[in-house]
Steps between C-alpha positions, in 0.01 A plus 500: 500500500274794422157356427148632468328303777147581379571376149664180620238440768235510228702255290532269800125518570416409139729197507378394845132528401551260209681227696328174590448462877755217528766714331460773763660273761822452300812685615590778258786678680728451797575811704723497805480120505118497500298334226231735372209356302249691287247526786756642743631737235148620431440573870829691531442699181137576584603627845795696351743358756873556497540147366270575205760709318757220536248253359418726205871555426567124504202426275618763253860376501377144438269627224194353673316832472 
Protein backbone atom coordinates (compact mmCIF):
# COMPACT_ATOMS: atom_id res chain seq x y z
CA UNK A 1 0.00 0.00 0.00
CA UNK A 2 1.46 3.34 -1.05
CA UNK A 3 0.34 5.87 1.54
CA UNK A 4 1.27 9.40 2.51
CA UNK A 5 2.33 8.84 6.13
CA UNK A 6 2.26 12.54 7.03
CA UNK A 7 -1.30 12.97 5.81
CA UNK A 8 -2.55 9.86 7.57
CA UNK A 9 -0.60 10.61 10.74
CA UNK A 10 -2.37 13.97 10.91
CA UNK A 11 -5.74 12.25 10.40
CA UNK A 12 -4.89 9.80 13.18
CA UNK A 13 -3.87 12.63 15.54
CA UNK A 14 -7.15 14.49 14.93
CA UNK A 15 -9.23 11.39 15.68
CA UNK A 16 -7.11 10.51 18.71
CA UNK A 17 -7.34 14.02 20.16
CA UNK A 18 -11.14 13.90 20.11
CA UNK A 19 -11.51 10.51 21.83
CA UNK A 20 -12.70 10.24 25.42
CA UNK A 21 -9.98 8.91 27.76
CA UNK A 22 -11.79 5.60 28.33
CA UNK A 23 -12.01 4.99 24.57
CA UNK A 24 -8.24 5.28 24.21
CA UNK A 25 -7.80 1.97 26.05
CA UNK A 26 -9.96 0.01 23.58
CA UNK A 27 -8.22 -2.29 21.10
CA UNK A 28 -8.42 -0.89 17.58
CA UNK A 29 -6.20 -3.28 15.60
CA UNK A 30 -4.44 -6.59 16.02
CA UNK A 31 -0.99 -6.84 14.47
CA UNK A 32 1.13 -9.97 14.66
CA UNK A 33 -1.19 -11.33 17.35
CA UNK A 34 -0.84 -8.23 19.55
CA UNK A 35 -3.80 -6.08 20.53
CA UNK A 36 -3.05 -2.41 19.88
CA UNK A 37 -5.19 0.23 21.58
CA UNK A 38 -5.39 3.94 20.73
CA UNK A 39 -2.77 4.88 23.35
CA UNK A 40 -0.26 2.32 22.08
CA UNK A 41 -0.95 3.32 18.50
CA UNK A 42 -0.37 6.96 19.38
CA UNK A 43 3.00 6.16 20.98
CA UNK A 44 4.11 4.10 17.97
CA UNK A 45 2.96 6.72 15.46
CA UNK A 46 4.44 9.62 17.43
CA UNK A 47 7.80 7.82 17.61
CA UNK A 48 7.59 6.82 13.91
CA UNK A 49 8.43 3.20 14.68
CA UNK A 50 8.40 0.39 12.15
CA UNK A 51 5.11 -0.76 13.65
CA UNK A 52 3.52 2.66 13.08
CA UNK A 53 3.18 2.15 9.33
CA UNK A 54 1.45 -1.20 9.90
CA UNK A 55 -0.94 0.47 12.33
CA UNK A 56 -1.72 3.29 9.89
CA UNK A 57 -2.31 0.80 7.06
CA UNK A 58 -4.71 -1.25 9.21
CA UNK A 59 -6.62 1.84 10.35
CA UNK A 60 -6.99 2.97 6.75
CA UNK A 61 -8.12 -0.45 5.52
CA UNK A 62 -10.71 -0.60 8.32
CA UNK A 63 -11.81 2.96 7.49
CA UNK A 64 -11.10 4.13 11.04
CA UNK A 65 -9.05 7.06 9.74
